[in-house]
N, C-alpha and C positions, 0 to 999 in steps of 0.2 A: 520350774517346778522338777522335785528330783521323782526317780522313778518310785521310790521307798513311801513318799508321800502321797503318790497319786494312786500307788496301789490300796495306801492305808484307805483311801477315801470309799475304794470300792466296798469294804466290809463294814465300814463304820459309817454312823449318821451322827452329825454334829447335833448341838442342842438348839440350833437355829430354825432348824426343820420344825421343832416342836412349838406350834402356836395354837391360837384360840381356833383357826379354821382346821387344821388336822383333827384337834379332838373333837370339834362337832362333827366330823366329817366320820371319824372312828366312833362316835356316838348313834351317828345316824345309820351305820352299817349295821351294829349291834340291832338296834330296834328292830330294823328290816329282817334281820335274821331270826330273833324270836318271833316276831310278826308271821313271817313265814312257817315256822315251826308251830304255831299256833293255830295258824290257816290249815296247815295240811292235818292236825289233828283234830279240828272241828269238823272237815270235810270226810274223816275216816278213810283217808288215802293211804296207800300202802306207805311203808316208809322207804322205798325204793326210789319214788319219786322225789323224795329228798335228798337222798345219799347219792345216788348218782350226780345229778348235777353238782353237786358240792365238792365230789372227787374230781370230776372234769374240771372244776375251775381251780382247784388246788392244785391239779396236775399242771394245768395250763401257766399258774403262776410259778411254778417249780422250772418249768420249761425257760419261761421268761429271766427268770433270777440267774440261772446258770448262764444262760445265752448274752444276758446284759454282763456278768461277772468277766465271761472269756473276751467280750468286745473290749471293756473297759482295761482290761490287762494289756491286749494288743494294742492299743492306743498308747498305754504309758510307756510300752516299748519302744513305738515311733518316736515318741516325744522326748523320751530320755537319751542321756550317752549311755555307752555300751557299759562303763564302770558301774553306772547305778542298776542297769537292767541285772547286771552279774549279782548284785550285792541284793539286789530285790527277789529276784525269781530267777532259781538256778535253770528251770525246764525251757526258760526264753532265751536262751543264749542263742548269739547270732552265728552263722553256719562258720565261720572260720575256727572258732573255738574246738569243733569236734573234727574238722578236716584241716589237715596242714597245709594241703595244696591250695586253699583258696584263701585268698589276700583280703585283708582290709582294705576299704576305699572309702576312708571318711572323708577325703578331699572331693571325692565325685558325689556323695551325699550333699555336701554344701553347696556343689554346682547345681544339682538338682534343686536343692531349697530356694536358692535365687532366682531361676529360671521357672518356678513353678507356677506363678500368675501366668506367665504366658503360657505354659503346658495347659492352665485351665482353660484359657479362651478356645485353644484347639481343640481339646476335646470335647467343649461343648458343641462346637460346630460339628465334630464327628459324630457324636452322641445322635444328635437331629437328625444329619443328614443319611447315616448310615444304619445305626443302630435302631432307631424307634421305628423305622419300617418294617426290620426284620421281627422286633418285639410283636409288632402289630399283626404281622403275618401268625406267628407261633401263637398268639393269645388267640386268634380268630378259629384255630383248629379245636380249642376247646370252649366255644360258642361266647368268646368273651370279646366285646367289639367295642371300638373308641378309643384306644389306648394313645395317649399323648404327652409327653413331658410339659410340665410347664415351666419348673425351674431346675435348672442344672448347674449345683457351685459344689466343685471338689472339696474346699475348704483350704484352709491353711498347713495342713500336713500332707506333706509331701510323699511320694513313694520312697520307700528306704532301701538299698541296697548292703543285704547282711554281708555279702562277700563277693568276690570273683575269682574265677579260675579259668585261665589261659592254657588252653592245651599245647605241647609241643611234641607229642608223639603222636602217630596214627592220624596225621593231616596232610594235607597237600601242601605243596611248599607256598601254592597259588591262594592260598585261604589263612585268614585268623581266625579260631574258631573260642569263643568265651561263653561261661555259664555263669549267669547273674542270679544269685539267692534273692528275690524280690519279696517284698512286706510292703502292703498297704492296709492302713488301719488308721484312715483320715476321718475327719471332720464335716464329711459331705452333708449337703443339704440338696436333697431331688424329690421333686412334688413331683404327681402325676395324675391324669385323669383317666379312669376306666369306666366305660360305659356310664357318664356323667357322674361316677363318684370319685372325689379327692381322695389320694393316698400320698402317701411319701416312703422314701427311703434315707435311713439314716445309720451312721456305723457302718458302712462298706466296707469288708476286710477281703483281702486277695494274698494268696501266699503261692510260690512256685517257683520252679527254677526256670529261667528264661535265658535261651541260648540266642547268642547273636553271632551269625556268622558273615566277617567281610571278604567278600571276593566276587571277581578276582582283584589281584593285586596289578596295578598298572603302572606304567613309568611317567605318567603325568597327573597334575594335581586333577582331583584330591587324593591319588595316589591308590583309592580304592573304587573299584567299579560299581559296586553296590552293596548294599547290606540285605541280608535275610534275617529276621526277628520270630522267633515263637517259642511255645512252651513245649519241653521234651515228654510230659505228662498234663493232664487236666489240673488246673491249679485248685487249690482249696477258696471256696467261695462262701461267704457268710456276710449278711444283714439284717439289719433290725426293721420291718415294716409300722409306718405311725399311721396316725389317723384311722380313717374307718377301714383302711386296709390292714390294721392290726389285727381284727376280726379273724383273718387268715392267718394270721403270725402263728400257727401251732402244725406238728407234725400231720402230714398226710395232706394239708390245704396247701401251707405257705410253700412248701416245696417246691409246688409249682414253677413261681416265679424262678426261683434258683435253680429248677431246672433247665427253665428257658435261657436264662444267663449264661449256665454254663455252655449249654448247647451252641449259643452264638458265639462264645469266645472259641469253643473248640472249632467251628467252622472256618473260622478266621485265622487263629493262631495257635492251634495245637496240631501236631504232627500226625498227618503227612501235610497239613495244612502250614503254609508259612505267609507271613506279609514280607513280601519284598519291596526294596526302596533302592530306585535306581539313580547312580549319583552321578554317572559319566555316559555320555553318549556314544563312546568308544566299545561299548559293553553291549552286546546282543543281547535283546531282552530274553530270548529263547533261553539262553543260558542260567540267568536270573530266575526267571519266573518257571521254569519248566525243567529242573534239574533232575538228573536221572536217578531213580532210588538207587540205594545200595544194593537191594535183594527183597525177596519174599519169605516170610515167616509162615511156614505150615505147621498147624498146631493140631493136634488131636487129643480132644478132651475123653477120656475113655472111660473112667468111673470114679467113684467117690467111697471110703467105707469109712466106720465106724462114726458118722455124723451124730450131732445132738439131736435129741429129742424135742420137737418145738410143738407138736400137737399133742396135747395131754387127752386122753379117752376118761370116761368114768369109771374104769376099771383100774386107774392107774398107770396103766402101757400107755406108750404114745409113740409116734414116729414122726417123720415129717417128708414133706412133699419139695424134695429139692428140686433147685435147676441152678444153671452156672452162667454168670455174664463174665466174658473174655474182652479185655479190653488191649490194645497197644494205641496208645494217644488216642487221638478223637475215633477211632476204630473201634467198633463195640459188635460183638455176636453172644446171642442168648441161646441157650440148650432146648431143649424140650423140658417138660417138667415130669418128673417120675414120681407117681402118687403112691404115699405110704411106703415109705422105703428110708432106710440109713445105710443103705449101701447101693446105692443108685448105679446103674451102667447106662452111658449116654451114648457111646462111639461117634461121638461130634467132631465133625472137621470142620476147620474155616483157617483162612490165609489173611495174611496180613502186609502190607507194602510198608517196607519201613528205609525211610530215608536217610536215618541217623540212628544206627545201631551201637554207638558206643554213648552210654548216658541214658538210654530209654529201656523201658522196663514192660515186661507182660503181666497185665494183673489178670485173676480170675478170682471171683468172688461168688461165693456161693449163699443161695436165698432158699428159705422156706416159704412157699406160695402160700399165702392165706386170703382167700377171698374176702372175709368181713373186715379186717384189719391190715395195717401195712404188713409187707412181708419182712420175715424175720432174717436178720444175717446169722449164716451159718461157719462163716469165717471166710478167710480172704489167704491169698499168697501171691508172692511176685517172684519174676526170675529176671536176672539182668540179660537183655538180649545178646550183650557182647559175647557172654560165656557162651552162648547157644552158637553164635558164628563160629567161635573158637572151636568147639567140639564138631560143629556140622549136623550132630546128631545127637539128641538127648530122649531118655526113657527115666521117668524118675517118679518118686510118690511123694509129694510135697504136702508138709504139715501145716496144717491150717493156722495161721495166727488170728487172735482176738476170739478164740472159740476152745471149749473146754476141751475138745478132742476132735479128732475128724484129719483125714487126708484125702488127695485128689492125684489121679493118675494122668499125667501129661507126655503126650510124645511130643517133640519138636524137631522140624528139619529146617536147615537154612538151604534156601535155594538161591543160587548166583545168576546173574544175567549174562547171557550169550548171545552175540551179533553173528553167531554162525547157524546159519539155516540148518546146516546138517544135523546139527542137534535138536532140532523138531522131533523126528522120529523118536529118538530116546525118549523125551519128556512125554510124548503120547502113550507110548509104552509103559512107562514107569507111571502114569495116571490110570493107566485101565487095570495095573497090577494091585492099586489101592482099592479097586472097587467103590470108589466115592463118584457119585454122578457128578459133582460141579467143580471137581477139583480143577486146577488152573494149568496151562501147560506156555503159558507167554505172557507178557506185561507190555501194554500199550500206552505210551504217553503221548498226549495230545497237546498240541499249542497252538490254539485260536487266535491269531494274529488280528484280524479286522474283516469287514465285509464291505462292499462295493456296490452302489446304485442300486438299494434296496428299494421296490416299488412302496408306493403310498400306501398307508393304513387305509385312509378315507380320502375321498376327494378333498385335494387342496389341504391334506393335513401330511404332516413328517411323521415316520414312523417312531416310536419307542422299542427299539428292537432288545431282545435278549436272545442268548442262543441255549437251548437244552440239548445236551449230548446224552446219548443212551447208546450201552453196550451189554447185552444180557440184560439182567436183572438191575443193573447197576445206572443210574440217572444223574446227572448234575448238570449245573446251569450258571451262566455267567451273570454279571450284572448287567443293569438295565442302563443304555445310554438312550437321553431323552432327546426327541427331536433331532434324529439324524439319519439319513439314509447311508450314510456311510461310516459305521460305528467301528471304533476301535475298542479291542478287550484286552488283549494281550494277558492272556490268562492261561493258564498251564493246568492238565488234568492227567490223571492214570488210571488205567482200567486193567483189571484182569481178564485175561481170555482165556477160556475154555479150549477153544479148538479153532486156531487161525484159516485152518482150511475151509470152515463152513461158518465162522460167525461174522457178523454184518453189523458194521458202525453206523449210526443213525444220527444226524443233526437235523434239527429244525430251528429256524428263525422264528420268531413270537413276537408280535406288536402288544406292547401292555396296555393300550387303551381299549383295542378290540379282542384280545386275547386270540386273534386269528392266525395263523400261520402265512408267513410273507414269504415262504423261501424252505424247500428241505434238499435233503442230499442224503444217499444210502452209499455207503464204500464198502466193498468187500475186503476182509482182512488178507485175505490170501495175496492180494494183488502187492501186498507190500514184500512178501516173499521173494519176488524178483526183482526188487530194487536193491540196488546197492546198499550194503549196511542195511538192509529192511527198513530203510527210511525214505522220507520225503521233506524238503526243507523249504516253507514258506514258498508252496505253489498255489495259484489261483485254481480254483474249480467252480464249474458253472450251478447255479442254483435251480433245482426245479420247482413248479409251480410259482416262477418269478420272473421277470422281464428277462430279455434275452442277453442284456448285458451284466447283470446280477450274478455277482460272484462271491465265495467265500476264499480267503487267503488263509492256510494252516499248516502246521507242521504234524507230522506224524513219524514217530521212532516205535519200532519193535523189537522186542527182547526175547528170548527163548530162556525157559526157567530149566536151570540147569541143576539136577543133583551131585554134588561131588563125586567124581569117580566113575560116572555115567556118561559116556561118551559118545558121540555119533560113531566112533571107529568099533566101539561094542557092539553093534546092531547092524545087521546086515541090510543093504538096502530094498531085498524082495522079501525082509519079514514080514510074516504074515500078521495080521492086528488080533489080538485076544478080547473078545466079546466083554462087556463090563459085567454083564448078568453071571458070570462064572462062580460058582463057588470053589473052596479048596479043593476037593478031590478031583473036581473036572481042570483045575489048572493045575495039579499033577500030571495028570493026563497031557494036558498041551506041553508042558515042559518037557517031557519025554519025546513029545513029538519033535518040539523043536530046540534041542540041546545045542543045536550048532547054531542058533540066531543070537541066544544070550550066553557070553561066557560064565563061567562058575563064580567069577568074581563078583559080577555085577547081581546075579543072582541071590548068593549068599548075602551082599549088602542090602539089597531090597526087602529080603524075607527078614532076616534076623535083624537089622535095624529099624525098620518102618513098619512091616507088618505082623511081626510075631505075636503080638498081643491080640490084634485084630482077629486073624486066625485061628487063635488059639481059643478065643471067645466062642468061635463059631463051631 
C-alpha cells in the first residue's frame, strides 16, 4: 500500500462503513439527544447543565480525531518507502533530506525488518522484567495499584531509521560516534490491568535522536569493547488508550501515563543516563559504565519580559503567573512561580552534568500556573550546549518560540573538570562570589562494583539487596539483585559536590523483602583530596551494621569544577574566605582589603562575565 493511499484513508470514509447498524446507531444517538433536551426543559434546569457536557464531549472527540490522524500519518510513513512519503506529505520528510551530513540507510532498515520478530520476543521479556515493576511503583505514588501487563505484542511494523550521521570531528580516535534518527509508529497490541480494570495501548509512537557510541576500540574480535546507547534529549512519545482506559485519554488525565513512560525512558536512556553493553572481557566495566563527564553547565535564569497574558480579568486586563522549567536531557529544574507578572525576575541558579556536549541542547520552557486547569505554555527556547562550550560564558536574551511575544534572560557558564587539588581553593572562592547557596565546586563519580558476605535478611533467607547512594539532597538507587548475599551491580553514578572539605557521601544496603538496612557506610569526601589524582579504584570498604566480613567494593573519582582562566596560581594559599551573606557594598570593601589575593584579570572576569546582572539587580 502506498503512502498516498494510506493517507487518503485517514480523511475519507468508504461506502462500506455505511450500513444498517450505523444508521440505527446514528438514529439512536439523535433520539437520546432530543430526549435529554426534552428532559432538561421539563425539569426547568439551567441550560448550562446541558451545554457544558456537550462542549466537553465535542472537545474530547476533536482531540481524539486530531490524535488519530497524526498517528495514522506516522504509521503510513513507517510503512511506505521514502519516495511515497515525499509525494504524499512534505512535512514528514526523513532527516537525510534536511541535513546533508546524514546518510540514508535503507539496507539497515531491511535488516531490522528481518530481525524484528526476534526483537519482539526480546522486548517482551525486557518489559515484563524491568519496565513493569517501575510502572507499578510510579502508579502507586498516585494511589493507582495493581498494574500488570497481560499481552505485549509490538506488531509487524519495525523501528525505522531515517538516517545516520557518523562523526569524524571532535571525537577520540578510540571511539566511534553515530547519531540515528529513530522513528517507531507500529501496530503494537498491548493490554494491561490496573486495579482490576482492563485497558490497552495501541498506535504507540516514538521519535528521537539516538546516539550510539562504540568504545573502546580493541585489537581483537569483536574489535569494539562496548556500546553505549542513549537519547540526547527526551524523545517524543504518543499513544492511544483503548478499552476502559480510553476514559482517561484526554488532556490532564491521560497525560499521567505518558509522563510515567517518559520518566522511565529518561531514567534509563536519556543523558546523563546511558545503556551500556559490554562486548569484551578486555574492557574494564568502569570505563564503559562510569565514564567521566565532559563538564558541568551552570545556568542562571535571571528574568523574562513581555510575556503573554493568560489570566484575563473581568476588566479586560490580564497577567500571568509564570515559572520556568529548564532541561538538559533527563535533568530538570523548576523555578518558583511569580504571581501576576509579565516581567518576572527569578534569579534562579541550577547546574547540569554534561556527558555529551556536542548534539545536546539546553531547553527552557515558560509556563503560566493555573490552579483550576492545566498550566498554559508561554513559549520555549533552546540553546546548543556546544556553542556554550566554545564561548565558555554566554549572557543573552532569547526570543521565545511558539509564543506571540516574550523573551527570557539566560547566563550560562561552562565548567571544566580538573584533577588538580590546588584548583579547589579557586573554585570555592568563585562559588562564594556568586552568593548562590547550593553552587557546586566539584563532581564525584561513583562506580559501585559489588558487595560481599551480606548478612541474611531473615533467618535462613537470602537477601534481595539494592544500594541507596546519597550526597547532599541527591539520592540514587541501584537495581535489585534477588536472593544473593554477594550482589554484583557494576553501576556508575555522578554527584555534584558543594564543598569537598565538609560533604559526606552516604551508602546504604537495603533488603527488598523487609525494607531494612543490612549495611551502611559514610565516606568523607575530603579523604579523596589526599589520594593520588583524587581517586580510589575498586577498593573494599567494611560495611557498618553488618557482619565483620561484609564489604562493599567501589571506585570513587573526584574532579574540581574549574572556570576557564581561574587557576590555583591566581589565588594565594593564605587567601581568606568571603562570607556567603555579603552583599555588593560589603564585597567592594572585601575586594579593597584583598586586592593582593585575586589578580585584576580574574576579578574582572568573574564580575563582568558572571555576576554583573545579579549585582546590578541588587
